[in-house]
Structures are given as structure tokens and as C-alpha cells.
PDB file of N, CA, C and O in Angstrom:
ATOM      1  N   UNK A   1      91.725  91.970 123.298  1.00  0.00           N
ATOM      2  CA  UNK A   1      90.262  90.954 123.429  1.00  0.00           C
ATOM      3  C   UNK A   1      89.938  90.971 121.492  1.00  0.00           C
ATOM      4  O   UNK A   1      88.711  90.889 121.454  1.00  0.00           O
ATOM      5  N   UNK A   2      90.239  91.009 120.600  1.00  0.00           N
ATOM      6  CA  UNK A   2      89.865  90.388 118.877  1.00  0.00           C
ATOM      7  C   UNK A   2      90.510  89.641 118.731  1.00  0.00           C
ATOM      8  O   UNK A   2      90.091  88.757 117.984  1.00  0.00           O
ATOM      9  N   UNK A   3      92.040  89.441 119.355  1.00  0.00           N
ATOM     10  CA  UNK A   3      93.249  88.532 119.111  1.00  0.00           C
ATOM     11  C   UNK A   3      92.627  87.222 119.942  1.00  0.00           C
ATOM     12  O   UNK A   3      93.091  86.201 119.435  1.00  0.00           O
ATOM     13  N   UNK A   4      92.270  87.101 120.383  1.00  0.00           N
ATOM     14  CA  UNK A   4      92.113  86.447 121.761  1.00  0.00           C
ATOM     15  C   UNK A   4      90.903  85.468 121.230  1.00  0.00           C
ATOM     16  O   UNK A   4      90.870  84.246 121.368  1.00  0.00           O
ATOM     17  N   UNK A   5      90.034  86.196 120.666  1.00  0.00           N
ATOM     18  CA  UNK A   5      88.409  85.890 120.458  1.00  0.00           C
ATOM     19  C   UNK A   5      88.894  84.907 119.165  1.00  0.00           C
ATOM     20  O   UNK A   5      88.392  83.788 119.053  1.00  0.00           O
ATOM     21  N   UNK A   6      90.076  85.481 118.031  1.00  0.00           N
ATOM     22  CA  UNK A   6      90.036  84.926 116.937  1.00  0.00           C
ATOM     23  C   UNK A   6      91.222  83.678 117.248  1.00  0.00           C
ATOM     24  O   UNK A   6      91.813  83.293 116.240  1.00  0.00           O
ATOM     25  N   UNK A   7      91.512  83.186 118.237  1.00  0.00           N
ATOM     26  CA  UNK A   7      92.432  82.521 118.701  1.00  0.00           C
ATOM     27  C   UNK A   7      91.194  81.353 119.000  1.00  0.00           C
ATOM     28  O   UNK A   7      91.077  80.408 118.221  1.00  0.00           O
ATOM     29  N   UNK A   8      90.359  81.485 120.090  1.00  0.00           N
ATOM     30  CA  UNK A   8      89.386  80.775 120.829  1.00  0.00           C
ATOM     31  C   UNK A   8      88.180  80.258 119.470  1.00  0.00           C
ATOM     32  O   UNK A   8      87.621  79.164 119.389  1.00  0.00           O
ATOM     33  N   UNK A   9      88.052  81.363 118.582  1.00  0.00           N
ATOM     34  CA  UNK A   9      86.772  80.805 117.553  1.00  0.00           C
ATOM     35  C   UNK A   9      87.589  79.434 116.831  1.00  0.00           C
ATOM     36  O   UNK A   9      87.069  78.340 116.607  1.00  0.00           O
ATOM     37  N   UNK A  10      89.075  79.856 116.531  1.00  0.00           N
ATOM     38  CA  UNK A  10      90.013  78.959 115.764  1.00  0.00           C
ATOM     39  C   UNK A  10      90.119  77.735 116.283  1.00  0.00           C
ATOM     40  O   UNK A  10      90.085  76.760 115.532  1.00  0.00           O
ATOM     41  N   UNK A  11      90.319  77.539 118.170  1.00  0.00           N
ATOM     42  CA  UNK A  11      89.958  76.438 118.900  1.00  0.00           C
ATOM     43  C   UNK A  11      89.180  75.270 118.228  1.00  0.00           C
ATOM     44  O   UNK A  11      89.304  74.125 117.796  1.00  0.00           O
ATOM     45  N   UNK A  12      87.741  76.936 118.534  1.00  0.00           N
ATOM     46  CA  UNK A  12      86.780  75.769 118.412  1.00  0.00           C
ATOM     47  C   UNK A  12      85.839  74.765 117.288  1.00  0.00           C
ATOM     48  O   UNK A  12      85.083  73.797 117.211  1.00  0.00           O
ATOM     49  N   UNK A  13      86.617  75.944 116.440  1.00  0.00           N
ATOM     50  CA  UNK A  13      86.406  75.600 115.067  1.00  0.00           C
ATOM     51  C   UNK A  13      87.373  73.917 114.584  1.00  0.00           C
ATOM     52  O   UNK A  13      86.939  72.987 113.904  1.00  0.00           O
ATOM     53  N   UNK A  14      88.433  74.025 115.096  1.00  0.00           N
ATOM     54  CA  UNK A  14      89.001  72.476 115.000  1.00  0.00           C
ATOM     55  C   UNK A  14      88.421  71.699 116.439  1.00  0.00           C
ATOM     56  O   UNK A  14      88.097  70.526 116.254  1.00  0.00           O
ATOM     57  N   UNK A  15      88.333  71.974 117.180  1.00  0.00           N
ATOM     58  CA  UNK A  15      87.315  70.539 118.673  1.00  0.00           C
ATOM     59  C   UNK A  15      86.391  70.046 117.675  1.00  0.00           C
ATOM     60  O   UNK A  15      86.192  68.894 117.289  1.00  0.00           O
ATOM     61  N   UNK A  16      85.754  71.376 117.262  1.00  0.00           N
ATOM     62  CA  UNK A  16      84.445  70.595 116.669  1.00  0.00           C
ATOM     63  C   UNK A  16      84.249  70.021 115.168  1.00  0.00           C
ATOM     64  O   UNK A  16      83.232  69.415 114.831  1.00  0.00           O
ATOM     65  N   UNK A  17      85.270  70.263 114.364  1.00  0.00           N
ATOM     66  CA  UNK A  17      86.592  69.722 113.053  1.00  0.00           C
ATOM     67  C   UNK A  17      86.499  68.178 113.360  1.00  0.00           C
ATOM     68  O   UNK A  17      85.926  67.254 112.782  1.00  0.00           O
ATOM     69  N   UNK A  18      87.543  68.281 114.869  1.00  0.00           N
ATOM     70  CA  UNK A  18      87.840  66.242 114.545  1.00  0.00           C
ATOM     71  C   UNK A  18      86.831  65.817 115.069  1.00  0.00           C
ATOM     72  O   UNK A  18      86.552  64.822 114.400  1.00  0.00           O
ATOM     73  N   UNK A  19      85.606  66.003 116.356  1.00  0.00           N
ATOM     74  CA  UNK A  19      84.288  65.416 116.704  1.00  0.00           C
ATOM     75  C   UNK A  19      83.686  64.895 115.538  1.00  0.00           C
ATOM     76  O   UNK A  19      83.501  63.700 115.302  1.00  0.00           O
ATOM     77  N   UNK A  20      83.293  66.165 114.590  1.00  0.00           N
ATOM     78  CA  UNK A  20      82.943  65.540 113.654  1.00  0.00           C
ATOM     79  C   UNK A  20      83.784  64.785 112.779  1.00  0.00           C
ATOM     80  O   UNK A  20      83.239  64.441 111.730  1.00  0.00           O
ATOM     81  N   UNK A  21      85.185  64.377 112.972  1.00  0.00           N
ATOM     82  CA  UNK A  21      85.295  63.416 112.353  1.00  0.00           C
ATOM     83  C   UNK A  21      85.843  61.942 113.250  1.00  0.00           C
ATOM     84  O   UNK A  21      86.163  60.798 112.928  1.00  0.00           O
ATOM     85  N   UNK A  22      85.759  62.557 114.262  1.00  0.00           N
ATOM     86  CA  UNK A  22      85.355  61.299 115.045  1.00  0.00           C
ATOM     87  C   UNK A  22      83.548  60.597 114.749  1.00  0.00           C
ATOM     88  O   UNK A  22      83.205  59.415 114.739  1.00  0.00           O
ATOM     89  N   UNK A  23      82.910  61.530 114.593  1.00  0.00           N
ATOM     90  CA  UNK A  23      81.325  61.078 114.264  1.00  0.00           C
ATOM     91  C   UNK A  23      81.445  60.538 112.702  1.00  0.00           C
ATOM     92  O   UNK A  23      80.918  59.448 112.480  1.00  0.00           O
ATOM     93  N   UNK A  24      81.793  60.898 112.118  1.00  0.00           N
ATOM     94  CA  UNK A  24      82.172  59.895 111.120  1.00  0.00           C
ATOM     95  C   UNK A  24      83.119  58.193 111.136  1.00  0.00           C
ATOM     96  O   UNK A  24      82.659  57.216 110.545  1.00  0.00           O
ATOM     97  N   UNK A  25      84.186  58.159 111.764  1.00  0.00           N
ATOM     98  CA  UNK A  25      84.084  57.001 111.746  1.00  0.00           C
ATOM     99  C   UNK A  25      83.701  56.305 113.061  1.00  0.00           C
ATOM    100  O   UNK A  25      84.533  55.491 113.464  1.00  0.00           O
ATOM    101  N   UNK A  26      82.559  56.480 113.828  1.00  0.00           N
ATOM    102  CA  UNK A  26      82.410  55.766 114.522  1.00  0.00           C
ATOM    103  C   UNK A  26      80.521  55.429 113.921  1.00  0.00           C
ATOM    104  O   UNK A  26      79.760  54.687 114.543  1.00  0.00           O
ATOM    105  N   UNK A  27      80.168  56.118 112.737  1.00  0.00           N
ATOM    106  CA  UNK A  27      79.118  55.473 111.957  1.00  0.00           C
ATOM    107  C   UNK A  27      79.352  54.250 110.864  1.00  0.00           C
ATOM    108  O   UNK A  27      78.638  53.542 110.153  1.00  0.00           O
ATOM    109  N   UNK A  28      81.209  54.461 111.225  1.00  0.00           N
ATOM    110  CA  UNK A  28      81.593  53.056 109.723  1.00  0.00           C
ATOM    111  C   UNK A  28      81.488  52.122 109.967  1.00  0.00           C
ATOM    112  O   UNK A  28      81.506  51.211 109.140  1.00  0.00           O
ATOM    113  N   UNK A  29      81.300  51.933 111.502  1.00  0.00           N
ATOM    114  CA  UNK A  29      81.244  50.773 112.397  1.00  0.00           C
ATOM    115  C   UNK A  29      79.795  50.494 112.340  1.00  0.00           C
ATOM    116  O   UNK A  29      78.893  51.315 112.179  1.00  0.00           O
ATOM    117  N   UNK A  30      79.674  48.843 112.541  1.00  0.00           N
ATOM    118  CA  UNK A  30      78.676  48.770 112.555  1.00  0.00           C
ATOM    119  C   UNK A  30      77.316  48.671 113.638  1.00  0.00           C
ATOM    120  O   UNK A  30      77.370  47.699 114.391  1.00  0.00           O
ATOM    121  N   UNK A  31      76.041  49.622 113.804  1.00  0.00           N
ATOM    122  CA  UNK A  31      75.602  50.071 115.041  1.00  0.00           C
ATOM    123  C   UNK A  31      74.110  49.626 115.262  1.00  0.00           C
ATOM    124  O   UNK A  31      73.059  50.211 115.001  1.00  0.00           O
ATOM    125  N   UNK A  32      74.358  48.429 115.817  1.00  0.00           N
ATOM    126  CA  UNK A  32      72.469  47.397 115.493  1.00  0.00           C
ATOM    127  C   UNK A  32      71.761  48.461 115.969  1.00  0.00           C
ATOM    128  O   UNK A  32      70.612  48.651 115.571  1.00  0.00           O
ATOM    129  N   UNK A  33      72.447  49.414 117.022  1.00  0.00           N
ATOM    130  CA  UNK A  33      71.067  50.381 117.746  1.00  0.00           C
ATOM    131  C   UNK A  33      70.573  51.124 117.442  1.00  0.00           C
ATOM    132  O   UNK A  33      71.111  52.075 118.010  1.00  0.00           O
ATOM    133  N   UNK A  34      69.398  51.675 116.556  1.00  0.00           N
ATOM    134  CA  UNK A  34      69.286  53.256 116.134  1.00  0.00           C
ATOM    135  C   UNK A  34      69.508  54.240 117.091  1.00  0.00           C
ATOM    136  O   UNK A  34      70.103  55.274 116.788  1.00  0.00           O
ATOM    137  N   UNK A  35      69.047  54.007 118.337  1.00  0.00           N
ATOM    138  CA  UNK A  35      69.302  55.222 118.969  1.00  0.00           C
ATOM    139  C   UNK A  35      70.369  55.946 118.893  1.00  0.00           C
ATOM    140  O   UNK A  35      70.329  57.117 118.514  1.00  0.00           O
ATOM    141  N   UNK A  36      71.840  55.125 119.367  1.00  0.00           N
ATOM    142  CA  UNK A  36      73.375  55.621 119.169  1.00  0.00           C
ATOM    143  C   UNK A  36      73.389  56.272 117.903  1.00  0.00           C
ATOM    144  O   UNK A  36      73.552  57.491 117.840  1.00  0.00           O
ATOM    145  N   UNK A  37      73.140  55.143 116.282  1.00  0.00           N
ATOM    146  CA  UNK A  37      72.903  55.873 115.455  1.00  0.00           C
ATOM    147  C   UNK A  37      72.695  57.174 115.198  1.00  0.00           C
ATOM    148  O   UNK A  37      73.541  57.953 114.759  1.00  0.00           O
ATOM    149  N   UNK A  38      71.089  57.525 115.583  1.00  0.00           N
ATOM    150  CA  UNK A  38      70.450  58.891 115.511  1.00  0.00           C
ATOM    151  C   UNK A  38      71.177  59.552 116.163  1.00  0.00           C
ATOM    152  O   UNK A  38      71.606  60.461 115.453  1.00  0.00           O
ATOM    153  N   UNK A  39      71.779  59.628 117.693  1.00  0.00           N
ATOM    154  CA  UNK A  39      72.522  60.314 118.429  1.00  0.00           C
ATOM    155  C   UNK A  39      73.646  60.894 117.475  1.00  0.00           C
ATOM    156  O   UNK A  39      73.820  62.069 117.150  1.00  0.00           O
ATOM    157  N   UNK A  40      74.284  59.891 117.151  1.00  0.00           N
ATOM    158  CA  UNK A  40      75.419  60.237 115.884  1.00  0.00           C
ATOM    159  C   UNK A  40      75.731  61.107 114.954  1.00  0.00           C
ATOM    160  O   UNK A  40      76.757  61.723 114.666  1.00  0.00           O
ATOM    161  N   UNK A  41      74.113  61.018 114.317  1.00  0.00           N
ATOM    162  CA  UNK A  41      74.097  62.255 113.092  1.00  0.00           C
ATOM    163  C   UNK A  41      73.403  63.056 113.352  1.00  0.00           C
ATOM    164  O   UNK A  41      73.290  63.954 112.517  1.00  0.00           O
ATOM    165  N   UNK A  42      72.395  63.171 114.930  1.00  0.00           N
ATOM    166  CA  UNK A  42      72.358  64.202 115.689  1.00  0.00           C
ATOM    167  C   UNK A  42      73.506  65.201 115.735  1.00  0.00           C
ATOM    168  O   UNK A  42      73.485  66.317 115.215  1.00  0.00           O
ATOM    169  N   UNK A  43      74.666  64.578 116.528  1.00  0.00           N
ATOM    170  CA  UNK A  43      76.280  65.005 116.247  1.00  0.00           C
ATOM    171  C   UNK A  43      77.303  65.452 115.631  1.00  0.00           C
ATOM    172  O   UNK A  43      78.181  66.285 115.856  1.00  0.00           O
ATOM    173  N   UNK A  44      76.915  64.454 114.475  1.00  0.00           N
ATOM    174  CA  UNK A  44      77.271  65.441 113.312  1.00  0.00           C
ATOM    175  C   UNK A  44      76.711  65.934 112.972  1.00  0.00           C
ATOM    176  O   UNK A  44      77.411  66.858 112.560  1.00  0.00           O
ATOM    177  N   UNK A  45      75.482  66.213 112.663  1.00  0.00           N
ATOM    178  CA  UNK A  45      74.898  67.651 111.876  1.00  0.00           C
ATOM    179  C   UNK A  45      75.060  68.806 112.918  1.00  0.00           C
ATOM    180  O   UNK A  45      75.516  69.806 112.363  1.00  0.00           O
ATOM    181  N   UNK A  46      74.842  68.976 114.193  1.00  0.00           N
ATOM    182  CA  UNK A  46      75.193  70.127 115.510  1.00  0.00           C
ATOM    183  C   UNK A  46      76.966  70.317 114.876  1.00  0.00           C
ATOM    184  O   UNK A  46      77.286  71.379 114.342  1.00  0.00           O
ATOM    185  N   UNK A  47      77.846  69.322 115.006  1.00  0.00           N
ATOM    186  CA  UNK A  47      78.986  69.774 114.627  1.00  0.00           C
ATOM    187  C   UNK A  47      79.302  70.573 113.681  1.00  0.00           C
ATOM    188  O   UNK A  47      79.983  71.593 113.783  1.00  0.00           O
ATOM    189  N   UNK A  48      78.719  70.043 112.549  1.00  0.00           N
ATOM    190  CA  UNK A  48      78.685  70.463 110.971  1.00  0.00           C
ATOM    191  C   UNK A  48      78.504  71.867 111.052  1.00  0.00           C
ATOM    192  O   UNK A  48      79.379  72.726 110.944  1.00  0.00           O
ATOM    193  N   UNK A  49      77.215  72.033 111.264  1.00  0.00           N
ATOM    194  CA  UNK A  49      76.393  73.327 111.934  1.00  0.00           C
ATOM    195  C   UNK A  49      77.754  74.862 112.498  1.00  0.00           C
ATOM    196  O   UNK A  49      78.030  75.928 111.947  1.00  0.00           O
ATOM    197  N   UNK A  50      78.266  74.205 113.797  1.00  0.00           N
ATOM    198  CA  UNK A  50      79.117  75.091 114.533  1.00  0.00           C
ATOM    199  C   UNK A  50      80.065  75.003 113.870  1.00  0.00           C
ATOM    200  O   UNK A  50      80.554  76.127 113.759  1.00  0.00           O
ATOM    201  N   UNK A  51      81.004  73.788 112.991  1.00  0.00           N
ATOM    202  CA  UNK A  51      81.995  74.397 112.284  1.00  0.00           C
ATOM    203  C   UNK A  51      82.035  75.060 110.892  1.00  0.00           C
ATOM    204  O   UNK A  51      82.993  75.511 110.264  1.00  0.00           O
ATOM    205  N   UNK A  52      80.352  74.972 110.501  1.00  0.00           N
ATOM    206  CA  UNK A  52      80.525  75.904 109.579  1.00  0.00           C
ATOM    207  C   UNK A  52      80.617  77.852 110.197  1.00  0.00           C
ATOM    208  O   UNK A  52      81.549  78.612 109.933  1.00  0.00           O
ATOM    209  N   UNK A  53      79.588  78.144 110.879  1.00  0.00           N
ATOM    210  CA  UNK A  53      79.418  79.065 111.826  1.00  0.00           C
ATOM    211  C   UNK A  53      81.085  79.749 111.984  1.00  0.00           C
ATOM    212  O   UNK A  53      81.327  80.922 111.697  1.00  0.00           O
ATOM    213  N   UNK A  54      81.926  78.966 112.391  1.00  0.00           N
ATOM    214  CA  UNK A  54      83.096  78.763 113.178  1.00  0.00           C
ATOM    215  C   UNK A  54      84.177  79.320 112.107  1.00  0.00           C
ATOM    216  O   UNK A  54      85.167  79.961 112.459  1.00  0.00           O
ATOM    217  N   UNK A  55      83.922  79.051 110.963  1.00  0.00           N
ATOM    218  CA  UNK A  55      83.937  79.418 109.325  1.00  0.00           C
ATOM    219  C   UNK A  55      84.125  80.747 109.388  1.00  0.00           C
ATOM    220  O   UNK A  55      85.102  81.487 109.497  1.00  0.00           O
ATOM    221  N   UNK A  56      82.361  80.944 109.247  1.00  0.00           N
ATOM    222  CA  UNK A  56      81.806  82.237 108.998  1.00  0.00           C
ATOM    223  C   UNK A  56      82.308  83.324 109.746  1.00  0.00           C
ATOM    224  O   UNK A  56      82.059  84.398 109.200  1.00  0.00           O
ATOM    225  N   UNK A  57      82.980  83.422 110.896  1.00  0.00           N
ATOM    226  CA  UNK A  57      83.417  84.105 111.945  1.00  0.00           C
ATOM    227  C   UNK A  57      84.501  84.624 111.558  1.00  0.00           C
ATOM    228  O   UNK A  57      84.808  85.815 111.490  1.00  0.00           O
ATOM    229  N   UNK A  58      85.425  83.167 111.151  1.00  0.00           N
ATOM    230  CA  UNK A  58      87.135  83.460 111.229  1.00  0.00           C
ATOM    231  C   UNK A  58      87.254  84.424 109.356  1.00  0.00           C
ATOM    232  O   UNK A  58      87.932  85.421 109.108  1.00  0.00           O
ATOM    233  N   UNK A  59      86.434  83.726 108.483  1.00  0.00           N
ATOM    234  CA  UNK A  59      86.577  85.084 107.297  1.00  0.00           C
ATOM    235  C   UNK A  59      86.297  86.245 107.791  1.00  0.00           C
ATOM    236  O   UNK A  59      87.023  87.238 107.816  1.00  0.00           O
ATOM    237  N   UNK A  60      85.067  86.101 108.250  1.00  0.00           N
ATOM    238  CA  UNK A  60      84.766  87.718 108.425  1.00  0.00           C
ATOM    239  C   UNK A  60      86.169  88.438 109.409  1.00  0.00           C
ATOM    240  O   UNK A  60      86.452  89.619 109.212  1.00  0.00           O
ATOM    241  N   UNK A  61      86.691  87.898 110.082  1.00  0.00           N
ATOM    242  CA  UNK A  61      87.053  88.866 110.785  1.00  0.00           C
ATOM    243  C   UNK A  61      88.586  88.381 109.813  1.00  0.00           C
ATOM    244  O   UNK A  61      89.224  89.428 109.921  1.00  0.00           O
ATOM    245  N   UNK A  62      89.237  87.688 109.200  1.00  0.00           N
ATOM    246  CA  UNK A  62      90.121  87.737 107.917  1.00  0.00           C
ATOM    247  C   UNK A  62      89.748  88.862 107.226  1.00  0.00           C
ATOM    248  O   UNK A  62      90.546  89.778 107.033  1.00  0.00           O
ATOM    249  N   UNK A  63      88.622  88.886 106.838  1.00  0.00           N
ATOM    250  CA  UNK A  63      88.736  90.429 105.396  1.00  0.00           C
ATOM    251  C   UNK A  63      88.439  91.115 106.251  1.00  0.00           C
ATOM    252  O   UNK A  63      88.049  91.860 105.352  1.00  0.00           O
ATOM    253  N   UNK A  64      88.165  91.773 107.352  1.00  0.00           N
ATOM    254  CA  UNK A  64      88.165  92.993 107.950  1.00  0.00           C
ATOM    255  C   UNK A  64      89.527  93.529 108.060  1.00  0.00           C
ATOM    256  O   UNK A  64      89.734  94.733 107.915  1.00  0.00           O
ATOM    257  N   UNK A  65      90.753  92.432 108.386  1.00  0.00           N
ATOM    258  CA  UNK A  65      91.722  92.848 108.490  1.00  0.00           C
ATOM    259  C   UNK A  65      92.660  93.017 107.151  1.00  0.00           C
ATOM    260  O   UNK A  65      93.633  93.770 107.113  1.00  0.00           O
ATOM    261  N   UNK A  66      92.313  92.379 106.298  1.00  0.00           N
ATOM    262  CA  UNK A  66      92.755  92.656 105.092  1.00  0.00           C
ATOM    263  C   UNK A  66      91.697  93.645 104.078  1.00  0.00           C
ATOM    264  O   UNK A  66      91.727  93.629 102.848  1.00  0.00           O
ATOM    265  N   UNK A  67      91.317  93.993 104.426  1.00  0.00           N
ATOM    266  CA  UNK A  67      90.440  95.374 104.353  1.00  0.00           C
ATOM    267  C   UNK A  67      91.388  96.677 104.928  1.00  0.00           C
ATOM    268  O   UNK A  67      91.830  97.729 104.467  1.00  0.00           O
ATOM    269  N   UNK A  68      91.419  95.936 106.234  1.00  0.00           N
ATOM    270  CA  UNK A  68      92.169  98.048 107.161  1.00  0.00           C
ATOM    271  C   UNK A  68      94.119  97.493 105.898  1.00  0.00           C
ATOM    272  O   UNK A  68      95.063  98.206 105.559  1.00  0.00           O
ATOM    273  N   UNK A  69      93.904  96.381 105.712  1.00  0.00           N
ATOM    274  CA  UNK A  69      95.623  96.579 105.824  1.00  0.00           C
ATOM    275  C   UNK A  69      95.412  97.206 104.244  1.00  0.00           C
ATOM    276  O   UNK A  69      96.100  98.217 104.106  1.00  0.00           O
ATOM    277  N   UNK A  70      94.767  96.916 103.238  1.00  0.00           N
ATOM    278  CA  UNK A  70      94.982  97.226 102.035  1.00  0.00           C
ATOM    279  C   UNK A  70      94.321  98.714 101.791  1.00  0.00           C
ATOM    280  O   UNK A  70      94.494  99.314 100.730  1.00  0.00           O
ATOM    281  N   UNK A  71      93.367  99.375 103.131  1.00  0.00           N
ATOM    282  CA  UNK A  71      93.417 101.037 102.990  1.00  0.00           C
ATOM    283  C   UNK A  71      94.689 101.659 103.613  1.00  0.00           C
ATOM    284  O   UNK A  71      94.825 102.872 103.448  1.00  0.00           O
ATOM    285  N   UNK A  72      95.343 101.201 104.091  1.00  0.00           N
ATOM    286  CA  UNK A  72      96.551 101.619 104.999  1.00  0.00           C
ATOM    287  C   UNK A  72      97.534 101.221 103.866  1.00  0.00           C
ATOM    288  O   UNK A  72      98.027 102.344 103.967  1.00  0.00           O
ATOM    289  N   UNK A  73      98.140 100.752 103.054  1.00  0.00           N
ATOM    290  CA  UNK A  73      98.821 100.436 101.747  1.00  0.00           C
ATOM    291  C   UNK A  73      98.851 101.586 100.998  1.00  0.00           C
ATOM    292  O   UNK A  73      99.787 102.132 100.415  1.00  0.00           O
ATOM    293  N   UNK A  74      96.797 102.094 101.177  1.00  0.00           N
ATOM    294  CA  UNK A  74      96.805 103.338  99.982  1.00  0.00           C
ATOM    295  C   UNK A  74      97.092 104.240 101.058  1.00  0.00           C
ATOM    296  O   UNK A  74      97.857 105.189 100.884  1.00  0.00           O
ATOM    297  N   UNK A  75      96.713 104.086 101.806  1.00  0.00           N
ATOM    298  CA  UNK A  75      96.682 105.950 102.552  1.00  0.00           C
ATOM    299  C   UNK A  75      98.560 106.041 102.725  1.00  0.00           C
ATOM    300  O   UNK A  75      99.068 107.162 102.713  1.00  0.00           O
ATOM    301  N   UNK A  76      99.329 104.977 102.856  1.00  0.00           N
ATOM    302  CA  UNK A  76     100.837 105.413 102.550  1.00  0.00           C
ATOM    303  C   UNK A  76     100.800 105.557 101.383  1.00  0.00           C
ATOM    304  O   UNK A  76     100.395 106.709 101.538  1.00  0.00           O
ATOM    305  N   UNK A  77     100.858 105.437 100.036  1.00  0.00           N
ATOM    306  CA  UNK A  77     100.535 105.852  98.559  1.00  0.00           C
ATOM    307  C   UNK A  77     100.770 107.021  98.498  1.00  0.00           C
ATOM    308  O   UNK A  77     101.733 107.652  98.061  1.00  0.00           O
ATOM    309  N   UNK A  78      99.419 107.430  99.171  1.00  0.00           N
ATOM    310  CA  UNK A  78      98.782 108.782  98.846  1.00  0.00           C
ATOM    311  C   UNK A  78     100.109 109.921 100.047  1.00  0.00           C
ATOM    312  O   UNK A  78     100.537 111.004  99.649  1.00  0.00           O
ATOM    313  N   UNK A  79     100.389 109.485 101.043  1.00  0.00           N
ATOM    314  CA  UNK A  79     101.122 110.192 101.283  1.00  0.00           C
ATOM    315  C   UNK A  79     102.540 110.645 100.938  1.00  0.00           C
ATOM    316  O   UNK A  79     103.071 111.621 101.468  1.00  0.00           O
ATOM    317  N   UNK A  80     102.979 110.057 100.236  1.00  0.00           N
ATOM    318  CA  UNK A  80     104.663 109.566  99.536  1.00  0.00           C
ATOM    319  C   UNK A  80     103.850 110.773  97.966  1.00  0.00           C
ATOM    320  O   UNK A  80     104.499 110.969  96.938  1.00  0.00           O
TER     321      UNK A  80
END
């Protein structure tokens, strides 16, 4: 379950990053409707927050795996 959770987290992170890039590209055009522009800015902020949350979750899981790997290496050295 951990592996699928990490994979789905990575997929959601990439998805929100792509949506964020799309919103940046859309704001480059001259949009005269302020409602559309405000919706794009809200979408940009929400996708940025979700992207940061996904990065934090992935980093935490990677650090946990790295700590386990280091402890395994040291335990193998102590056994020898």
C-alpha cells in the first residue's frame, strides 16, 4: 500500500504541476474578463499549494526510506 500511495502522490504532484503551468500560460494572454482572470489566479494558488503539499509528502517518504536504508547498512556492518 505504501508503494501505491507514493506512486499516486507522485502522479497527483505531476498533474497539479502541469495544471499550474497551464494556468501560467493562460495568464500570458490578454484576458479582458476580470472574473476569468481571478478564477485563473485562484486556480494557480490552489495548484501551487497542492504541489507543495505533494512535494513535502514525497520528501518525507523518501527520507523515511533513506533512514531505514542507512540503519540497515549500519546493522549489517555491526553483524560482521
